[in-house]
C-alpha positions as CSV (number, residue, x, y, z in Angstrom):
1,P,-11.8,33.0,-39.2
2,E,-12.7,33.4,-35.5
3,D,-11.5,29.9,-34.8
4,A,-8.3,30.5,-36.7
5,V,-7.6,33.6,-34.6
6,E,-8.2,31.7,-31.3
7,E,-6.0,28.8,-32.5
8,F,-3.3,31.2,-33.4
9,V,-3.5,33.0,-30.0
10,E,-3.4,29.6,-28.2
11,R,-0.3,28.6,-30.1
12,Q,1.4,31.9,-29.4
13,E,0.7,31.6,-25.7
14,L,2.0,28.0,-25.7
15,S,5.2,29.1,-27.4
16,W,5.6,32.1,-25.0
17,R,5.1,29.8,-22.0
18,R,7.7,27.3,-23.4
19,Q,10.2,30.1,-24.0
20,R,9.7,31.6,-20.6
21,A,10.2,28.1,-19.0
22,S,13.4,27.6,-20.9
23,E,14.7,31.1,-19.9
24,E,13.9,30.3,-16.3
25,E,15.7,27.0,-16.7
26,A,18.8,28.8,-18.2
27,E,18.7,31.3,-15.3
28,A,18.7,28.4,-12.8
29,V,21.6,26.8,-14.5
30,R,23.6,30.1,-14.4
31,L,22.8,30.5,-10.7
32,E,24.0,26.9,-10.0
33,A,27.2,27.6,-12.0
34,A,27.8,30.8,-10.0
35,K,27.3,29.0,-6.8
36,A,29.7,26.3,-7.8
37,R,32.3,28.9,-8.8
38,R,31.9,30.7,-5.5
39,A,32.2,27.5,-3.5
40,E,35.4,26.6,-5.5
41,A,36.8,30.1,-4.9
42,E,36.2,29.8,-1.1
43,A,37.6,26.3,-0.8
44,P,40.8,26.1,1.1
45,G,43.8,25.9,-1.2
46,A,42.0,27.7,-3.9
47,L,43.7,30.4,-5.9
48,A,43.3,33.6,-4.0
49,P,42.1,36.6,-6.1
50,R,44.6,39.5,-5.8
51,V,43.9,42.9,-7.1
52,R,46.9,44.2,-9.0
53,H,47.0,47.5,-10.9
54,G,43.2,47.7,-10.6
55,R,42.7,44.4,-12.3
56,I,41.9,41.1,-10.6
57,G,44.6,38.5,-11.1
58,Y,45.2,35.2,-9.4
59,A,48.3,34.6,-7.3
60,A,49.7,31.1,-7.4
């Protein structure tokens, strides 16, 4: 039973590590997407965000 417990704990740790790695990867992807959107928004000729009636809209 002792070996089974150790094996279970090792498997759990592996799965936690894998999950954490995929969460970090997802976060990195989100950051990249945000950077790309920001670069796009700051590009000349991009649609300029305008605040109208307290909401953000885009002026053509």
